[in-house]
C-alpha positions in Angstrom: 82.5 133.6 131.8 79.6 135.7 130.9 78.0 138.6 132.7 74.5 137.9 134.1 72.1 140.7 133.4 69.0 142.0 135.1 66.6 140.5 135.8 68.6 137.2 136.4 67.6 135.9 139.8 71.3 135.0 140.7 72.0 138.8 140.9 69.5 139.0 143.8 71.2 136.4 146.0 73.0 137.1 149.3 76.5 135.8 148.8 78.2 133.4 151.2 81.5 134.4 152.8 84.7 133.0 151.4 85.9 130.4 153.9 88.5 128.4 151.9 91.5 130.5 150.6 93.1 127.9 148.3 94.5 127.8 144.8 91.1 127.3 143.2 89.9 130.5 144.8 93.0 132.4 143.6 92.6 131.0 140.1 89.0 132.2 140.1 90.1 135.7 141.2 92.7 135.7 138.4 90.1 134.7 135.8 87.5 137.1 137.1 90.0 140.0 136.9 91.0 139.0 133.4 87.4 138.9 132.4 86.6 142.3 133.9 89.4 143.8 131.8 87.7 142.6 128.6 84.5 144.4 129.4 83.8 147.9 128.2 84.2 150.4 131.1 85.0 147.5 133.5 86.4 149.1 136.6 84.8 146.7 139.0 83.2 143.2 139.1 81.6 141.0 141.7 81.4 137.2 141.7 77.6 137.0 141.5 77.8 138.9 138.2 79.3 135.7 136.7 77.1 133.3 138.7 79.3 132.6 141.7 77.5 133.4 145.0 80.6 134.2 147.1 81.8 137.5 148.6 84.5 138.3 146.0 84.9 141.5 144.2 87.6 143.4 142.3 87.9 147.2 141.8 90.7 148.7 139.7 90.9 152.5 139.4 94.6 152.5 138.6 95.6 155.8 137.2 92.1 157.3 137.6 91.4 160.4 139.6 87.9 161.8 140.0 86.5 164.4 142.2 86.5 168.1 142.7 88.4 169.8 139.9 90.5 171.8 142.4 91.5 168.6 144.4 91.2 165.3 142.6 90.7 162.4 144.9 93.4 159.8 144.6 92.6 156.1 144.8 94.3 152.8 145.9 94.4 151.4 142.4 93.7 147.6 142.2 91.8 146.1 145.1 91.0 142.4 145.4 88.3 142.2 148.1 87.2 139.0 149.7 84.5 139.2 152.4 84.4 143.0 152.3 82.4 144.7 155.1 81.8 148.4 155.3 82.4 149.4 158.9 81.9 153.1 158.8 80.7 155.7 156.4 80.6 159.5 156.2 78.8 162.1 154.1 76.7 161.4 151.0 76.6 162.4 147.4 74.3 161.8 144.4 76.2 160.4 141.5 75.6 158.6 138.2 76.3 154.9 138.1 76.3 152.2 135.4 76.7 148.4 135.7 77.7 145.6 133.4 74.7 143.7 134.7 72.3 146.5 133.7 73.9 147.4 130.3 71.2 149.6 128.9 70.8 152.1 131.7 72.6 154.4 134.2 71.1 155.9 137.2 71.5 158.5 140.0 72.4 156.9 143.3 73.1 158.4 146.7 76.3 156.9 148.2 78.6 157.7 151.2 81.5 159.9 150.2 84.0 158.3 152.6 84.0 154.7 153.9 86.1 152.5 156.2 86.0 148.8 155.4 87.7 145.5 156.0 88.4 142.8 153.5 90.4 139.6 153.2 93.1 139.1 150.6 93.4 136.0 148.5 95.3 134.3 151.3 92.8 135.0 154.0 94.6 137.9 155.7 92.3 140.7 156.8 93.1 144.3 155.9 91.5 147.6 156.9 91.0 150.4 154.3 89.7 153.9 154.1 88.4 155.2 150.8 86.7 158.3 149.5 85.2 159.8 146.4 84.7 157.7 143.3 86.6 154.8 144.7 84.3 154.7 147.7 81.3 154.8 145.3 82.7 151.9 143.3 83.4 149.8 146.4 79.8 150.4 147.7 78.4 149.4 144.3 80.4 146.1 144.2 79.6 145.3 147.9 75.9 145.8 147.0 76.2 143.0 144.4 77.4 140.7 147.2 74.3 141.6 149.2 72.0 140.9 146.2 71.4 144.6 145.4 71.8 146.4 142.1 72.1 150.2 141.6 68.4 150.0 140.4 67.5 149.1 144.0 69.1 152.3 145.3 67.4 154.8 142.9 65.2 157.3 144.7 62.8 157.3 141.7 63.0 155.1 138.5 60.9 157.8 136.8 63.5 160.7 137.4 66.8 158.9 138.2 67.0 156.2 135.6 68.5 157.0 132.1 68.8 154.9 129.0 72.3 154.7 127.6 72.8 156.1 124.1 
């Protein structure tokens, strides 16, 4: 596997829903997760980032807490999300994001601070989730990939909200 980088046209595709929950899909998810773990700063990855146009993404914030210093926001750790759909969102916050598919830049993006969403597991069973803080931001970022969006598409201004990595 290799990460597709901007401006690769595959990153702009709307991904198809996963319809077949078989061993081939589960093998792909296992390989995608292993690949994500080899990438610097890899806390999330979506299938289109490796050229597969299906609604598959992985987020793993195991052991991480981010948020207000007085009250860190816990997270759910490792999430394998197939066909994720955000059903409700609350609040908003400006925050810095980076992406393996845009390796040379980070940017300020406005995201919901709390989300409710559904997603299938690798066996096709649907689950409901609530997420907040950094985890909610990471999930929204990965779901954007499935909709053919990059954080670059969410910048208010490329002139003031895009930063070159050092």
